[in-house]
All heavy atoms as a GROMACS GRO file, in nm:
protein
  583
    1MET      N    1   0.086  -0.118   0.000
    1MET     CA    2   0.000   0.000   0.000
    1MET      C    3   0.090   0.124   0.000
    1MET      O    4   0.182   0.134   0.079
    1MET     CB    5  -0.090  -0.001   0.124
    1MET     CG    6  -0.186   0.112   0.126
    1MET     SD    7  -0.306   0.118   0.262
    1MET     CE    8  -0.347  -0.049   0.294
    2ASN      N    9   0.059   0.216  -0.090
    2ASN     CA   10   0.139   0.338  -0.098
    2ASN      C   11   0.068   0.456  -0.031
    2ASN      O   12  -0.045   0.443   0.016
    2ASN     CB   13   0.175   0.370  -0.245
    2ASN     CG   14   0.052   0.394  -0.331
    2ASN    OD1   15  -0.046   0.450  -0.285
    2ASN    ND2   16   0.058   0.353  -0.456
    3ILE      N   17   0.134   0.570  -0.030
    3ILE     CA   18   0.083   0.690   0.038
    3ILE      C   19  -0.049   0.739  -0.025
    3ILE      O   20  -0.137   0.789   0.045
    3ILE     CB   21   0.190   0.801   0.044
    3ILE    CG1   22   0.149   0.912   0.137
    3ILE    CG2   23   0.218   0.856  -0.094
    3ILE    CD1   24   0.167   0.878   0.281
    4ILE      N   25  -0.063   0.721  -0.156
    4ILE     CA   26  -0.186   0.765  -0.223
    4ILE      C   27  -0.304   0.679  -0.176
    4ILE      O   28  -0.413   0.731  -0.150
    4ILE     CB   29  -0.170   0.762  -0.376
    4ILE    CG1   30  -0.062   0.861  -0.420
    4ILE    CG2   31  -0.302   0.794  -0.445
    4ILE    CD1   32  -0.025   0.854  -0.566
    5ASP      N   33  -0.283   0.549  -0.164
    5ASP     CA   34  -0.389   0.461  -0.114
    5ASP      C   35  -0.427   0.496   0.030
    5ASP      O   36  -0.545   0.496   0.066
    5ASP     CB   37  -0.345   0.315  -0.120
    5ASP     CG   38  -0.329   0.265  -0.262
    5ASP    OD1   39  -0.397   0.319  -0.352
    5ASP    OD2   40  -0.249   0.172  -0.283
    6ILE      N   41  -0.327   0.527   0.111
    6ILE     CA   42  -0.354   0.567   0.251
    6ILE      C   43  -0.438   0.694   0.253
    6ILE      O   44  -0.532   0.706   0.332
    6ILE     CB   45  -0.221   0.583   0.328
    6ILE    CG1   46  -0.154   0.446   0.342
    6ILE    CG2   47  -0.245   0.648   0.464
    6ILE    CD1   48  -0.012   0.451   0.394
    7LEU      N   49  -0.406   0.790   0.165
    7LEU     CA   50  -0.484   0.912   0.154
    7LEU      C   51  -0.629   0.879   0.120
    7LEU      O   52  -0.722   0.938   0.177
    7LEU     CB   53  -0.424   1.005   0.048
    7LEU     CG   54  -0.503   1.133   0.016
    7LEU    CD1   55  -0.513   1.221   0.140
    7LEU    CD2   56  -0.437   1.207  -0.099
    8GLY      N   57  -0.652   0.784   0.031
    8GLY     CA   58  -0.787   0.742  -0.004
    8GLY      C   59  -0.863   0.685   0.115
    8GLY      O   60  -0.981   0.715   0.134
    9PHE      N   61  -0.794   0.605   0.198
    9PHE     CA   62  -0.858   0.550   0.317
    9PHE      C   63  -0.889   0.659   0.420
    9PHE      O   64  -0.993   0.656   0.486
    9PHE     CB   65  -0.772   0.439   0.379
    9PHE     CG   66  -0.779   0.310   0.303
    9PHE    CD1   67  -0.667   0.262   0.236
    9PHE    CD2   68  -0.896   0.236   0.299
    9PHE    CE1   69  -0.672   0.143   0.167
    9PHE    CE2   70  -0.903   0.117   0.228
    9PHE     CZ   71  -0.790   0.070   0.162
   10ILE      N   72  -0.800   0.755   0.435
   10ILE     CA   73  -0.825   0.866   0.528
   10ILE      C   74  -0.944   0.949   0.479
   10ILE      O   75  -1.030   0.989   0.558
   10ILE     CB   76  -0.698   0.953   0.544
   10ILE    CG1   77  -0.589   0.873   0.615
   10ILE    CG2   78  -0.729   1.081   0.620
   10ILE    CD1   79  -0.452   0.939   0.614
   11ALA      N   80  -0.949   0.973   0.347
   11ALA     CA   81  -1.062   1.047   0.290
   11ALA      C   82  -1.192   0.973   0.314
   11ALA      O   83  -1.295   1.033   0.350
   11ALA     CB   84  -1.039   1.069   0.140
   12THR      N   85  -1.190   0.842   0.297
   12THR     CA   86  -1.308   0.760   0.321
   12THR      C   87  -1.353   0.772   0.466
   12THR      O   88  -1.472   0.790   0.495
   12THR     CB   89  -1.279   0.613   0.287
   12THR    OG1   90  -1.247   0.604   0.148
   12THR    CG2   91  -1.398   0.524   0.318
   13ALA      N   92  -1.259   0.762   0.558
   13ALA     CA   93  -1.291   0.772   0.702
   13ALA      C   94  -1.351   0.908   0.734
   13ALA      O   95  -1.447   0.917   0.812
   13ALA     CB   96  -1.166   0.748   0.785
   14ALA      N   97  -1.297   1.014   0.675
   14ALA     CA   98  -1.349   1.149   0.702
   14ALA      C   99  -1.493   1.162   0.652
   14ALA      O  100  -1.580   1.212   0.725
   14ALA     CB  101  -1.259   1.255   0.637
   15VAL      N  102  -1.518   1.118   0.530
   15VAL     CA  103  -1.653   1.130   0.474
   15VAL      C  104  -1.752   1.044   0.555
   15VAL      O  105  -1.860   1.091   0.591
   15VAL     CB  106  -1.655   1.091   0.325
   15VAL    CG1  107  -1.798   1.079   0.274
   15VAL    CG2  108  -1.579   1.195   0.243
   16LEU      N  109  -1.715   0.922   0.584
   16LEU     CA  110  -1.805   0.836   0.661
   16LEU      C  111  -1.831   0.891   0.801
   16LEU      O  112  -1.945   0.891   0.848
   16LEU     CB  113  -1.748   0.694   0.671
   16LEU     CG  114  -1.752   0.612   0.542
   16LEU    CD1  115  -1.682   0.478   0.563
   16LEU    CD2  116  -1.895   0.591   0.496
   17SER      N  117  -1.728   0.940   0.866
   17SER     CA  118  -1.746   0.993   1.002
   17SER      C  119  -1.830   1.120   1.003
   17SER      O  120  -1.896   1.150   1.103
   17SER     CB  121  -1.610   1.018   1.069
   17SER     OG  122  -1.542   1.124   1.006
   18SER      N  123  -1.831   1.194   0.892
   18SER     CA  124  -1.910   1.317   0.889
   18SER      C  125  -2.058   1.290   0.911
   18SER      O  126  -2.130   1.374   0.965
   18SER     CB  127  -1.888   1.392   0.757
   18SER     OG  128  -1.951   1.326   0.648
   19PHE      N  129  -2.104   1.172   0.873
   19PHE     CA  130  -2.245   1.140   0.887
   19PHE      C  131  -2.284   1.099   1.028
   19PHE      O  132  -2.402   1.074   1.055
   19PHE     CB  133  -2.285   1.031   0.786
   19PHE     CG  134  -2.274   1.080   0.643
   19PHE    CD1  135  -2.172   1.036   0.561
   19PHE    CD2  136  -2.365   1.172   0.594
   19PHE    CE1  137  -2.161   1.082   0.432
   19PHE    CE2  138  -2.355   1.220   0.464
   19PHE     CZ  139  -2.252   1.175   0.382
   20LEU      N  140  -2.188   1.094   1.117
   20LEU     CA  141  -2.217   1.063   1.257
   20LEU      C  142  -2.257   1.187   1.337
   20LEU      O  143  -2.303   1.175   1.450
   20LEU     CB  144  -2.096   0.997   1.322
   20LEU     CG  145  -2.052   0.864   1.260
   20LEU    CD1  146  -1.922   0.817   1.324
   20LEU    CD2  147  -2.160   0.760   1.274
   21PHE      N  148  -2.238   1.306   1.279
   21PHE     CA  149  -2.268   1.431   1.349
   21PHE      C  150  -2.412   1.472   1.325
   21PHE      O  151  -2.462   1.467   1.213
   21PHE     CB  152  -2.174   1.542   1.300
   21PHE     CG  153  -2.031   1.522   1.340
   21PHE    CD1  154  -1.942   1.459   1.254
   21PHE    CD2  155  -1.985   1.564   1.462
   21PHE    CE1  156  -1.810   1.439   1.290
   21PHE    CE2  157  -1.853   1.545   1.501
   21PHE     CZ  158  -1.765   1.482   1.413
   22LYS      N  159  -2.478   1.515   1.431
   22LYS     CA  160  -2.614   1.568   1.419
   22LYS      C  161  -2.612   1.716   1.381
   22LYS      O  162  -2.704   1.765   1.317
   22LYS     CB  163  -2.690   1.548   1.550
   22LYS     CG  164  -2.720   1.404   1.579
   22LYS     CD  165  -2.798   1.389   1.708
   22LYS     CE  166  -2.823   1.242   1.735
   22LYS     NZ  167  -2.895   1.220   1.859
   23ASP      N  168  -2.508   1.786   1.423
   23ASP     CA  169  -2.493   1.928   1.394
   23ASP      C  170  -2.456   1.945   1.246
   23ASP      O  171  -2.355   1.893   1.199
   23ASP     CB  172  -2.384   1.986   1.484
   23ASP     CG  173  -2.363   2.135   1.464
   23ASP    OD1  174  -2.361   2.182   1.349
   23ASP    OD2  175  -2.347   2.206   1.565
   24MET      N  176  -2.540   2.017   1.171
   24MET     CA  177  -2.520   2.032   1.027
   24MET      C  178  -2.388   2.102   0.993
   24MET      O  179  -2.324   2.068   0.894
   24MET     CB  180  -2.638   2.110   0.966
   24MET     CG  181  -2.632   2.121   0.815
   24MET     SD  182  -2.628   1.963   0.728
   24MET     CE  183  -2.791   1.901   0.762
   25VAL      N  184  -2.347   2.197   1.074
   25VAL     CA  185  -2.222   2.267   1.047
   25VAL      C  186  -2.104   2.171   1.062
   25VAL      O  187  -2.017   2.165   0.973
   25VAL     CB  188  -2.205   2.391   1.139
   25VAL    CG1  189  -2.068   2.453   1.121
   25VAL    CG2  190  -2.315   2.492   1.111
   26LYS      N  191  -2.101   2.094   1.170
   26LYS     CA  192  -1.992   1.998   1.188
   26LYS      C  193  -1.993   1.894   1.077
   26LYS      O  194  -1.887   1.858   1.025
   26LYS     CB  195  -2.004   1.929   1.325
   26LYS     CG  196  -1.973   2.020   1.440
   26LYS     CD  197  -1.990   1.948   1.572
   26LYS     CE  198  -1.968   2.044   1.688
   26LYS     NZ  199  -1.996   1.981   1.817
   27LEU      N  200  -2.113   1.845   1.041
   27LEU     CA  201  -2.122   1.748   0.934
   27LEU      C  202  -2.062   1.804   0.806
   27LEU      O  203  -1.981   1.739   0.740
   27LEU     CB  204  -2.269   1.711   0.910
   27LEU     CG  205  -2.297   1.603   0.805
   27LEU    CD1  206  -2.424   1.528   0.841
   27LEU    CD2  207  -2.308   1.658   0.665
   28ARG      N  208  -2.100   1.927   0.771
   28ARG     CA  209  -2.051   1.987   0.647
   28ARG      C  210  -1.900   2.016   0.652
   28ARG      O  211  -1.832   2.000   0.551
   28ARG     CB  212  -2.128   2.116   0.615
   28ARG     CG  213  -2.268   2.086   0.564
   28ARG     CD  214  -2.338   2.216   0.522
   28ARG     NE  215  -2.470   2.192   0.472
   28ARG     CZ  216  -2.500   2.171   0.344
   28ARG    NH1  217  -2.406   2.169   0.254
   28ARG    NH2  218  -2.626   2.153   0.308
   29VAL      N  219  -1.850   2.058   0.766
   29VAL     CA  220  -1.706   2.085   0.776
   29VAL      C  221  -1.626   1.956   0.757
   29VAL      O  222  -1.532   1.951   0.677
   29VAL     CB  223  -1.671   2.152   0.912
   29VAL    CG1  224  -1.521   2.152   0.935
   29VAL    CG2  225  -1.727   2.293   0.917
   30ILE      N  226  -1.663   1.852   0.830
   30ILE     CA  227  -1.591   1.725   0.819
   30ILE      C  228  -1.607   1.666   0.679
   30ILE      O  229  -1.512   1.614   0.620
   30ILE     CB  230  -1.638   1.624   0.927
   30ILE    CG1  231  -1.616   1.681   1.067
   30ILE    CG2  232  -1.568   1.490   0.911
   30ILE    CD1  233  -1.472   1.713   1.100
   31ASN      N  234  -1.727   1.676   0.623
   31ASN     CA  235  -1.750   1.624   0.489
   31ASN      C  236  -1.669   1.702   0.386
   31ASN      O  237  -1.616   1.644   0.291
   31ASN     CB  238  -1.899   1.627   0.456
   31ASN     CG  239  -1.931   1.546   0.334
   31ASN    OD1  240  -1.926   1.598   0.223
   31ASN    ND2  241  -1.962   1.419   0.354
   32ALA      N  242  -1.658   1.833   0.404
   32ALA     CA  243  -1.578   1.915   0.313
   32ALA      C  244  -1.430   1.878   0.323
   32ALA      O  245  -1.360   1.875   0.221
   32ALA     CB  246  -1.598   2.064   0.343
   33VAL      N  247  -1.383   1.849   0.443
   33VAL     CA  248  -1.245   1.803   0.460
   33VAL      C  249  -1.225   1.672   0.384
   33VAL      O  250  -1.128   1.653   0.312
   33VAL     CB  251  -1.208   1.789   0.609
   33VAL    CG1  252  -1.076   1.715   0.627
   33VAL    CG2  253  -1.203   1.925   0.676
   34GLY      N  254  -1.320   1.580   0.401
   34GLY     CA  255  -1.312   1.453   0.331
   34GLY      C  256  -1.315   1.470   0.180
   34GLY      O  257  -1.239   1.407   0.106
   35ALA      N  258  -1.402   1.559   0.132
   35ALA     CA  259  -1.410   1.586  -0.012
   35ALA      C  260  -1.280   1.647  -0.064
   35ALA      O  261  -1.236   1.617  -0.175
   35ALA     CB  262  -1.528   1.677  -0.043
   36THR      N  263  -1.218   1.731   0.018
   36THR     CA  264  -1.090   1.790  -0.021
   36THR      C  265  -0.982   1.683  -0.031
   36THR      O  266  -0.902   1.682  -0.127
   36THR     CB  267  -1.048   1.900   0.079
   36THR    OG1  268  -1.151   2.000   0.083
   36THR    CG2  269  -0.917   1.963   0.040
   37LEU      N  270  -0.982   1.591   0.065
   37LEU     CA  271  -0.886   1.480   0.059
   37LEU      C  272  -0.913   1.392  -0.063
   37LEU      O  273  -0.820   1.350  -0.132
   37LEU     CB  274  -0.893   1.398   0.187
   37LEU     CG  275  -0.846   1.469   0.314
   37LEU    CD1  276  -0.876   1.384   0.437
   37LEU    CD2  277  -0.699   1.504   0.307
   38TRP      N  278  -1.041   1.366  -0.093
   38TRP     CA  279  -1.076   1.289  -0.212
   38TRP      C  280  -1.035   1.364  -0.339
   38TRP      O  281  -0.994   1.302  -0.438
   38TRP     CB  282  -1.225   1.259  -0.217
   38TRP     CG  283  -1.262   1.133  -0.149
   38TRP    CD1  284  -1.343   1.120  -0.040
   38TRP    CD2  285  -1.221   1.000  -0.183
   38TRP    NE1  286  -1.353   0.986  -0.006
   38TRP    CE2  287  -1.279   0.911  -0.092
   38TRP    CE3  288  -1.139   0.949  -0.283
   38TRP    CZ2  289  -1.259   0.774  -0.097
   38TRP    CZ3  290  -1.118   0.811  -0.288
   38TRP    CH2  291  -1.178   0.726  -0.196
   39LEU      N  292  -1.049   1.496  -0.338
   39LEU     CA  293  -1.007   1.576  -0.452
   39LEU      C  294  -0.857   1.560  -0.477
   39LEU      O  295  -0.814   1.537  -0.591
   39LEU     CB  296  -1.042   1.724  -0.430
   39LEU     CG  297  -0.993   1.822  -0.537
   39LEU    CD1  298  -1.057   1.792  -0.671
   39LEU    CD2  299  -1.022   1.964  -0.493
   40ILE      N  300  -0.779   1.570  -0.372
   40ILE     CA  301  -0.634   1.552  -0.384
   40ILE      C  302  -0.603   1.412  -0.435
   40ILE      O  303  -0.520   1.394  -0.526
   40ILE     CB  304  -0.564   1.579  -0.249
   40ILE    CG1  305  -0.581   1.725  -0.209
   40ILE    CG2  306  -0.417   1.541  -0.255
   40ILE    CD1  307  -0.546   1.755  -0.065
   41TYR      N  308  -0.671   1.312  -0.380
   41TYR     CA  309  -0.655   1.174  -0.425
   41TYR      C  310  -0.687   1.163  -0.574
   41TYR      O  311  -0.613   1.102  -0.651
   41TYR     CB  312  -0.746   1.084  -0.342
   41TYR     CG  313  -0.745   0.939  -0.382
   41TYR    CD1  314  -0.650   0.851  -0.331
   41TYR    CD2  315  -0.842   0.888  -0.468
   41TYR    CE1  316  -0.650   0.717  -0.366
   41TYR    CE2  317  -0.843   0.754  -0.503
   41TYR     CZ  318  -0.746   0.669  -0.453
   41TYR     OH  319  -0.747   0.537  -0.488
   42GLY      N  320  -0.798   1.222  -0.616
   42GLY     CA  321  -0.839   1.217  -0.756
   42GLY      C  322  -0.738   1.283  -0.848
   42GLY      O  323  -0.711   1.235  -0.959
   43ILE      N  324  -0.681   1.394  -0.802
   43ILE     CA  325  -0.579   1.462  -0.882
   43ILE      C  326  -0.455   1.374  -0.895
   43ILE      O  327  -0.399   1.359  -1.004
   43ILE     CB  328  -0.544   1.599  -0.819
   43ILE    CG1  329  -0.662   1.696  -0.835
   43ILE    CG2  330  -0.417   1.657  -0.882
   43ILE    CD1  331  -0.651   1.822  -0.754
   44LEU      N  332  -0.414   1.314  -0.783
   44LEU     CA  333  -0.296   1.227  -0.786
   44LEU      C  334  -0.317   1.104  -0.873
   44LEU      O  335  -0.223   1.054  -0.935
   44LEU     CB  336  -0.258   1.184  -0.643
   44LEU     CG  337  -0.208   1.296  -0.552
   44LEU    CD1  338  -0.192   1.245  -0.410
   44LEU    CD2  339  -0.076   1.353  -0.603
   45LYS      N  340  -0.441   1.056  -0.880
   45LYS     CA  341  -0.474   0.939  -0.962
   45LYS      C  342  -0.518   0.978  -1.104
   45LYS      O  343  -0.546   0.890  -1.185
   45LYS     CB  344  -0.586   0.858  -0.896
   45LYS     CG  345  -0.546   0.786  -0.770
   45LYS     CD  346  -0.471   0.661  -0.806
   45LYS     CE  347  -0.467   0.567  -0.688
   45LYS     NZ  348  -0.414   0.437  -0.725
   46SER      N  349  -0.528   1.107  -1.131
   46SER     CA  350  -0.578   1.158  -1.261
   46SER      C  351  -0.715   1.100  -1.294
   46SER      O  352  -0.742   1.059  -1.406
   46SER     CB  353  -0.478   1.126  -1.373
   46SER     OG  354  -0.354   1.186  -1.347
   47ASP      N  355  -0.802   1.100  -1.194
   47ASP     CA  356  -0.937   1.045  -1.208
   47ASP      C  357  -1.036   1.161  -1.221
   47ASP      O  358  -1.081   1.219  -1.121
   47ASP     CB  359  -0.968   0.960  -1.085
   47ASP     CG  360  -1.097   0.881  -1.098
   47ASP    OD1  361  -1.186   0.923  -1.174
   47ASP    OD2  362  -1.109   0.779  -1.029
   48VAL      N  363  -1.070   1.195  -1.345
   48VAL     CA  364  -1.152   1.313  -1.373
   48VAL      C  365  -1.290   1.306  -1.307
   48VAL      O  366  -1.333   1.405  -1.247
   48VAL     CB  367  -1.161   1.339  -1.525
   48VAL    CG1  368  -1.255   1.455  -1.555
   48VAL    CG2  369  -1.022   1.368  -1.581
   49PRO      N  370  -1.364   1.194  -1.315
   49PRO     CA  371  -1.495   1.192  -1.248
   49PRO      C  372  -1.484   1.217  -1.097
   49PRO      O  373  -1.568   1.287  -1.039
   49PRO     CB  374  -1.547   1.051  -1.277
   49PRO     CG  375  -1.479   1.011  -1.403
   49PRO     CD  376  -1.342   1.072  -1.394
   50LEU      N  377  -1.382   1.162  -1.034
   50LEU     CA  378  -1.362   1.184  -0.890
   50LEU      C  379  -1.331   1.330  -0.861
   50LEU      O  380  -1.380   1.387  -0.763
   50LEU     CB  381  -1.248   1.093  -0.841
   50LEU     CG  382  -1.234   1.073  -0.691
   50LEU    CD1  383  -1.360   1.014  -0.632
   50LEU    CD2  384  -1.116   0.982  -0.664
   51ILE      N  385  -1.253   1.392  -0.946
   51ILE     CA  386  -1.221   1.534  -0.932
   51ILE      C  387  -1.349   1.618  -0.944
   51ILE      O  388  -1.376   1.705  -0.861
   51ILE     CB  389  -1.116   1.578  -1.035
   51ILE    CG1  390  -0.982   1.509  -1.006
   51ILE    CG2  391  -1.102   1.730  -1.038
   51ILE    CD1  392  -0.880   1.522  -1.118
   52ILE      N  393  -1.429   1.588  -1.045
   52ILE     CA  394  -1.550   1.667  -1.070
   52ILE      C  395  -1.650   1.655  -0.955
   52ILE      O  396  -1.703   1.755  -0.906
   52ILE     CB  397  -1.616   1.626  -1.203
   52ILE    CG1  398  -1.527   1.669  -1.319
   52ILE    CG2  399  -1.756   1.685  -1.217
   52ILE    CD1  400  -1.569   1.614  -1.453
   53VAL      N  401  -1.675   1.532  -0.908
   53VAL     CA  402  -1.774   1.516  -0.801
   53VAL      C  403  -1.728   1.584  -0.672
   53VAL      O  404  -1.807   1.648  -0.602
   53VAL     CB  405  -1.810   1.368  -0.776
   53VAL    CG1  406  -1.698   1.292  -0.709
   53VAL    CG2  407  -1.937   1.358  -0.695
   54ASN      N  408  -1.600   1.577  -0.641
   54ASN     CA  409  -1.553   1.638  -0.516
   54ASN      C  410  -1.541   1.790  -0.526
   54ASN      O  411  -1.565   1.859  -0.428
   54ASN     CB  412  -1.425   1.570  -0.469
   54ASN     CG  413  -1.458   1.436  -0.410
   54ASN    OD1  414  -1.520   1.427  -0.305
   54ASN    ND2  415  -1.423   1.329  -0.480
   55LEU      N  416  -1.508   1.842  -0.643
   55LEU     CA  417  -1.514   1.988  -0.662
   55LEU      C  418  -1.658   2.035  -0.644
   55LEU      O  419  -1.682   2.141  -0.584
   55LEU     CB  420  -1.462   2.027  -0.800
   55LEU     CG  421  -1.313   2.042  -0.815
   55LEU    CD1  422  -1.277   2.069  -0.961
   55LEU    CD2  423  -1.258   2.152  -0.726
   56SER      N  424  -1.753   1.958  -0.695
   56SER     CA  425  -1.895   1.993  -0.680
   56SER      C  426  -1.937   1.992  -0.534
   56SER      O  427  -2.006   2.083  -0.487
   56SER     CB  428  -1.982   1.895  -0.759
   56SER     OG  429  -1.949   1.900  -0.895
   57ILE      N  430  -1.897   1.889  -0.461
   57ILE     CA  431  -1.930   1.880  -0.319
   57ILE      C  432  -1.870   1.996  -0.241
   57ILE      O  433  -1.937   2.059  -0.159
   57ILE     CB  434  -1.884   1.744  -0.261
   57ILE    CG1  435  -1.969   1.632  -0.319
   57ILE    CG2  436  -1.892   1.744  -0.108
   57ILE    CD1  437  -1.914   1.493  -0.292
   58ILE      N  438  -1.744   2.027  -0.268
   58ILE     CA  439  -1.678   2.139  -0.200
   58ILE      C  440  -1.749   2.271  -0.232
   58ILE      O  441  -1.769   2.355  -0.144
   58ILE     CB  442  -1.528   2.145  -0.237
   58ILE    CG1  443  -1.457   2.021  -0.180
   58ILE    CG2  444  -1.464   2.273  -0.187
   58ILE    CD1  445  -1.319   1.997  -0.239
   59THR      N  446  -1.791   2.288  -0.358
   59THR     CA  447  -1.863   2.409  -0.398
   59THR      C  448  -1.997   2.419  -0.325
   59THR      O  449  -2.035   2.527  -0.277
   59THR     CB  450  -1.886   2.410  -0.551
   59THR    OG1  451  -1.759   2.404  -0.616
   59THR    CG2  452  -1.962   2.533  -0.595
   60ILE      N  453  -2.068   2.308  -0.313
   60ILE     CA  454  -2.196   2.308  -0.242
   60ILE      C  455  -2.176   2.345  -0.095
   60ILE      O  456  -2.250   2.428  -0.040
   60ILE     CB  457  -2.264   2.170  -0.255
   60ILE    CG1  458  -2.312   2.150  -0.398
   60ILE    CG2  459  -2.380   2.155  -0.155
   60ILE    CD1  460  -2.351   2.007  -0.432
   61HIS      N  461  -2.075   2.286  -0.031
   61HIS     CA  462  -2.049   2.319   0.109
   61HIS      C  463  -2.008   2.466   0.124
   61HIS      O  464  -2.053   2.534   0.216
   61HIS     CB  465  -1.941   2.229   0.167
   61HIS     CG  466  -1.985   2.088   0.191
   61HIS    ND1  467  -2.105   2.055   0.252
   61HIS    CD2  468  -1.925   1.970   0.163
   61HIS    CE1  469  -2.116   1.924   0.260
   61HIS    NE2  470  -2.008   1.869   0.206
   62THR      N  471  -1.923   2.513   0.036
   62THR     CA  472  -1.878   2.652   0.042
   62THR      C  473  -1.995   2.748   0.026
   62THR      O  474  -2.006   2.848   0.098
   62THR     CB  475  -1.770   2.679  -0.065
   62THR    OG1  476  -1.662   2.588  -0.045
   62THR    CG2  477  -1.720   2.822  -0.058
   63THR      N  478  -2.083   2.718  -0.068
   63THR     CA  479  -2.203   2.800  -0.088
   63THR      C  480  -2.289   2.803   0.038
   63THR      O  481  -2.338   2.908   0.080
   63THR     CB  482  -2.285   2.748  -0.207
   63THR    OG1  483  -2.202   2.749  -0.323
   63THR    CG2  484  -2.409   2.832  -0.231
   64PHE      N  485  -2.304   2.687   0.101
   64PHE     CA  486  -2.380   2.680   0.226
   64PHE      C  487  -2.315   2.766   0.334
   64PHE      O  488  -2.383   2.842   0.403
   64PHE     CB  489  -2.388   2.534   0.274
   64PHE     CG  490  -2.451   2.518   0.410
   64PHE    CD1  491  -2.588   2.513   0.424
   64PHE    CD2  492  -2.372   2.510   0.524
   64PHE    CE1  493  -2.646   2.498   0.549
   64PHE    CE2  494  -2.429   2.496   0.650
   64PHE     CZ  495  -2.566   2.490   0.662
   65PHE      N  496  -2.182   2.756   0.349
   65PHE     CA  497  -2.111   2.834   0.451
   65PHE      C  498  -2.126   2.983   0.426
   65PHE      O  499  -2.152   3.061   0.518
   65PHE     CB  500  -1.963   2.797   0.456
   65PHE     CG  501  -1.937   2.656   0.502
   65PHE    CD1  502  -1.842   2.578   0.438
   65PHE    CD2  503  -2.006   2.600   0.608
   65PHE    CE1  504  -1.817   2.447   0.478
   65PHE    CE2  505  -1.982   2.470   0.650
   65PHE     CZ  506  -1.887   2.394   0.585
   66ILE      N  507  -2.111   3.025   0.302
   66ILE     CA  508  -2.121   3.168   0.269
   66ILE      C  509  -2.264   3.219   0.290
   66ILE      O  510  -2.283   3.326   0.348
   66ILE     CB  511  -2.074   3.193   0.124
   66ILE    CG1  512  -1.923   3.171   0.115
   66ILE    CG2  513  -2.111   3.335   0.080
   66ILE    CD1  514  -1.868   3.169  -0.025
   67SER      N  515  -2.361   3.143   0.247
   67SER     CA  516  -2.500   3.190   0.258
   67SER      C  517  -2.551   3.189   0.402
   67SER      O  518  -2.649   3.256   0.433
   67SER     CB  519  -2.592   3.107   0.169
   67SER     OG  520  -2.598   2.975   0.215
   68ASN      N  521  -2.486   3.113   0.489
   68ASN     CA  522  -2.530   3.105   0.628
   68ASN      C  523  -2.435   3.169   0.729
   68ASN      O  524  -2.452   3.152   0.848
   68ASN     CB  525  -2.551   2.958   0.667
   68ASN     CG  526  -2.672   2.900   0.597
   68ASN    OD1  527  -2.784   2.940   0.624
   68ASN    ND2  528  -2.647   2.809   0.506
   69LYS      N  529  -2.338   3.245   0.681
   69LYS     CA  530  -2.236   3.300   0.773
   69LYS      C  531  -2.295   3.396   0.876
   69LYS      O  532  -2.249   3.402   0.988
   69LYS     CB  533  -2.123   3.369   0.696
   69LYS     CG  534  -2.163   3.496   0.627
   69LYS     CD  535  -2.046   3.557   0.554
   69LYS     CE  536  -2.089   3.684   0.487
   69LYS     NZ  537  -1.982   3.747   0.414
   70ILE      N  538  -2.399   3.469   0.841
   70ILE     CA  539  -2.461   3.564   0.934
   70ILE      C  540  -2.521   3.489   1.053
   70ILE      O  541  -2.513   3.534   1.165
   70ILE     CB  542  -2.568   3.647   0.861
   70ILE    CG1  543  -2.502   3.733   0.754
   70ILE    CG2  544  -2.646   3.733   0.959
   70ILE    CD1  545  -2.598   3.802   0.661
   71LYS      N  546  -2.577   3.372   1.030
   71LYS     CA  547  -2.640   3.294   1.136
   71LYS      C  548  -2.540   3.243   1.239
   71LYS      O  549  -2.575   3.211   1.350
   71LYS     CB  550  -2.714   3.176   1.076
   71LYS     CG  551  -2.830   3.215   0.987
   71LYS     CD  552  -2.894   3.091   0.926
   71LYS     CE  553  -3.000   3.130   0.826
   71LYS     NZ  554  -3.057   3.013   0.759
   72TRP      N  555  -2.412   3.232   1.202
   72TRP     CA  556  -2.313   3.173   1.289
   72TRP      C  557  -2.238   3.273   1.374
   72TRP      O  558  -2.164   3.235   1.462
   72TRP     CB  559  -2.210   3.094   1.209
   72TRP     CG  560  -2.273   2.983   1.130
   72TRP    CD1  561  -2.393   2.923   1.153
   72TRP    CD2  562  -2.217   2.920   1.017
   72TRP    NE1  563  -2.415   2.826   1.060
   72TRP    CE2  564  -2.310   2.821   0.976
   72TRP    CE3  565  -2.098   2.936   0.947
   72TRP    CZ2  566  -2.287   2.740   0.867
   72TRP    CZ3  567  -2.076   2.853   0.838
   72TRP    CH2  568  -2.169   2.758   0.800
   73LYS      N  569  -2.252   3.401   1.344
   73LYS     CA  570  -2.179   3.502   1.422
   73LYS      C  571  -2.227   3.501   1.567
   73LYS      O  572  -2.346   3.502   1.594
   73LYS     CB  573  -2.197   3.641   1.361
   73LYS     CG  574  -2.125   3.654   1.230
   73LYS     CD  575  -2.132   3.795   1.178
   73LYS     CE  576  -2.055   3.805   1.049
   73LYS     NZ  577  -2.058   3.938   0.992
   74SER      N  578  -2.131   3.499   1.658
   74SER     CA  579  -2.166   3.495   1.801
   74SER      C  580  -2.155   3.632   1.864
   74SER      O  581  -2.071   3.708   1.836
   74SER     CB  582  -2.074   3.400   1.874
   74SER     OG  583  -2.086   3.271   1.821
   0.00000   0.00000   0.00000
């Protein structure tokens, strides 16, 4: 097993663990981290569909964070 495969397993763990959170913000943050790791993995593997889906997921999470930033100010 090489470092790229290990990155894939870490990305998998991050995405799977994100669904254990009830708090939507924590879920989205952890899931975005996982998607970013998957994006890096996809780039290293030159896997275009994987790159596209994870860029899309990151964009969706980013849009959510930007549109809801006022609600989070303490």
